[in-house]
N, C-alpha and C positions, 0 to 999 in steps of 0.2 A: 705232793697236794697245796692247793693254795692257800690254807691258813696257814702254814706253816714257812711262807715265802715272804719276802716284803714284796709291799707294795711299789707299783711300776713310778716314776715320776713324770712319766708322759701325760700329756691331756688324754682325757676320755675322747674314745670315739663315740660319737651319739649314735651310729649304726648301730654299735654294740649295747649303749642303754636301750634305744627303741627295741632290740630284740630282744633283750630280759624283760621289760613292759610287757612285752606280746607273749611271751611265754608264761607268763606271769597270770594274765590272762584267761587266756584259752587252756594251757596245758589239756594233754600231753604233749611233748614236743612235737608230733606229728602234728599236730592240729595247728598248733603256733606256725609249721612251716607253712603250711599251708595257706594262713591268713597272711605269711608276707613272701609268699612265691619262690621260696627256695626248698631244697632238700633239708632233709631231716639232718644226714648227716653235718653240712654247712653250719645249720643252726646249732646242732648239739661245739662246734669248733668254734663256735662265733661267743658261744655262752662260755665255752672254757678259757677264752682268750679273755673276755671280762674277768673271771674270776680269777685268773694268775695278774692282771692289772691292777686290780683292788686290792690282791693277796688273801681274799677269805671265799670261803664255797657259800651260793647265792639259792642252791638248791640240794635239797638231800635226794637222792636216788634211791628209790625202795622197789619194791616187788609190786607196790600197790600203788605207785605212782610219782610223780616229784614233786615235792612239798618245799615252801620256803623257808631257808633255815632263820634265824634268828638277825642273821643280819641282812640276809633278803627282806625279810619286812621289815626293814629300819630304809635299807636302800629303795624301794618299789617308790613311796612317795614324794621321795627326796628326786629320784631318777624321775617322774611325771614332771614334777615341776621344774626341773630342768631341761624337758623336751620341749615342753606349755612355753618357759621360756625363751627358748632357740627358736620358735616357731614365729612368736611376738617380736623379738631382734630382726631376724629375718622381713617381718609385716612392715615392722615400723622403718628399715631401713629401702624395703619398694615404695612406700608409701612418702618417704622423703625426696625422693627421685620424682616423683610427679608432686610439685606441689602447687599445681592449677587444677586439681583435681581435688573433690570433696564427695562424699557418701552419707547421706543425712537418713538417719533410722526415724522410725515415727511409732507410737502405740495405736491399737484400733481404734476408731472413732476419736481420733485428734485430726484437726485441719493443721498443716503448716504450711500449706501454700501461698497465704501473703508472708513468709519470710522466705521461703523459697524465691517467690518471684521478685523480692525487692535484691536478695543476695544476687540475683543472674542477672539484673538489672546494672546494680554496679558492678558485676564480673563479667560483661558477655563474652569474656575470653573462657573463663573457668567451664569446666564439666564437674555439672552438677549433676548427684544422681540421689534419687530416694528410694527406699524400704520400708516397706514395713514390716515390725518386730512383734514377737509374740512379749507378752509383758514380763515375761521370764527373760527375756533375751537383752536388754542394754547392756549391762554389766559385761557380761561374756563376749557380745558382740564388738563391744569397744575396746576391753582388752584385747582381742584376737585381730581388733584389726578391720575388719568386718564392717565399720562406720566409723567414721568420725567425729559425729555428733549424734546425740538422739534428744526427740523432744518425746516425755513419757510420762507417766503418773508414777508417783512413788505410789507403793514404796519396794523399790528394788536394792539389790547392793553397792554400792559408791566408795570402796576401797579402793585406791586410785585413779580417781574421778574426780571431773570440777563440777559441782552443780550450781546451777543457777535458777532462784524462783523468776518462773512466770506468769501464773494468776493460777487461783485457787477455785475449784468446783465444788457447792454444796455438796451434799449426799443426801440421799433421798430412799425413802420406805418404799416399794413396789407393793401392791396390794391389789386384788381383785376387787372387785365396783363393791359389792358387797359385802365387804370389811366390813367389822365392826367399827373398824377406825376411818373408813373410806368418808367421809364428811368432815373430817379433821383439818385445821387451817394447817396441822402441825402436831408433828407426834414426837415424843421421848424413849430411850431406850428403856425408860421403866413401862411403859405404854406396851413395847413390844417383847419383853425380858422375855415371856413363855412361848414365842412365835416361833417356829424352828423354820430352819435358813436350810434350804440346799448346799451340801457339798458336791464340788467336781473333783472326781476323781485323779489325782496326781498332778493336784493345783499345784504354786510354787505356794511355801509357807506364809511366805511374808505377804503374799498379795491375799490370800487367803484370811488371815489372821486381821489384817486390815477392812475387809471389805465384810467380812461378817462380824467385827467389833468383838474378837474370843483371843483372849478372855475379856469379861465386862468388865469396866472400871472398879467393880467392888470384890474382881475376882475370880464369878463363876464362870462356868465355861458358855458361852452360847449354845443356845438347843438345837440339837443336830434335827435338819430336815431329811429326806433323800438323798442318799448317794448319785450323783448322775455323772454320765463319761462328756458331756459338753453341757457347757453354760447355756445355749438355745432349749435343752431339757426341761430347766427351772422353769419357765412360760406356762406351759401346761397343768405344772403343779400349782403357780400360784392361782391361775383364771380358775383351778379348780379349791382351791382353798386349803389346800396341803402346806403352803408355806408360804412364808414371804420371804424378799429379798432387798441389799441395800447395795444403791448405787448411785449413779449423778445423774439430774433432769436429762432428758431427750427430748430433743426436737417433737415426737411423736410417738405414742403408744397406741397398742391393741386397743380398740375399744371397749375389752371390759377390763382393762386393768388402770391404775391408778396411780400416782407418784408424790408424796405427799412428805414434804420436806422433814428431815430427822435434827432437831437442835440439840444443841449441847453436844456435838460432835465435832471430829476434826475435818476440816474438810478435805478433797480429794487432792492432790497439791501436780500441778502438773509445771516440770521441768527441764531445762537445758542440761544434760550429761554429755561432759567431753574428757578427753584422756588429761590426767593432771600432767601439766605443764607441755603438751602438746604447742607447736610451734608454728603448725600450719598457720597460714597469714587468712583463708577463706574460713577456717576454722573462727577465728577473733572474727571476722566480718561476720560470719553467719550471727555468731554472740549478740551483735550488735542488733544484727536485722530482729532475730526472734525476740529483742528485749522491746526493739520499736513496734513491731505488727503483731506481738501475742500478749504483750502482758497487761495488756488494759482489758482483755475480755471480758466481758459484761457475764453477769451472773444469769442464767437461763432459768426464767418462769417454770414452774412445775403444775401437775394437773391432770387433766387429761385432753386427749385431742392434740391436733397440730399447733405445734408452737414455734416462736420465732426463734431462728438461728442467730447465735453469736458468735463473734468473732473469736475462732480455735478451736470452733465445738463442731462437730462432725454431723448432719443431718441424717442420725439415726435413726430406726427403730428398735422396737423393745426385743429383735432377734442379734441385735447390736450391741446389749446392756454386756460388754466383754466381761467386765470385771465383778458384776453383779453376784452374790451368794458365791465366792467361789467358797 
């Protein structure tokens, strides 16, 4: 039996570790074998080899199916981390062999063109790519080496990253024109304490808490509005007087909505994030370009109708308030 033998001193075979994680995810063995595109007997032999290597049983085989043993439960998250670390190591090695390439990610609604243009001007030989990320992607995209730098709005996970502040955007409350607060020069959280805010199903918890200011400074939860599937779904609710939302000022709004400055709350912070200790010279160069080109982006006025575009801000309309009311 594996749990009665001494573990092997040989290094772990990552293929066996991957097979274990797939079995743990899919179960039974037949379904896992299909996912791995191998036969079930071959998969069973791989798991047996891994158990022999570790000197423990990872699965308990019963008539009801396969279940992780206590040792298997302990090994699963460690195995997952091991495979992710191996992927990151491979990606970092490949990236080191391509020092003349950089991929820059950015959040929706942010203009990074001035910084990218300056980088291309300074390094015409470099291959500079850009890609748009969802609000919850900056951290995993950087660690997986899908991108080398990201310009995005906080909050997002920053462990393992270097973060450079660029500029702030004040937050506003988006209201229907006939709302009781629509003619105010500014409002406070106390003014909207009982106003429901829509919740987007499956939204990133960090983003949702920030944009809904949930909980409030006094510890009370933010009032829940209707549960919606996409951010765009909320604007009919707002126009119809069923909810309000918190966002940043935009150049244009629907004609039946207005944006009022929200006083006394933390602004939205736009930052440049890169992998900690990344030695790519283009990453260092882009940090300088982004700081020069974007760090002095001016605040955007609020209110109804078309508004002037400020550096670093995308000319977006109501449907592109991608963070609001999360």
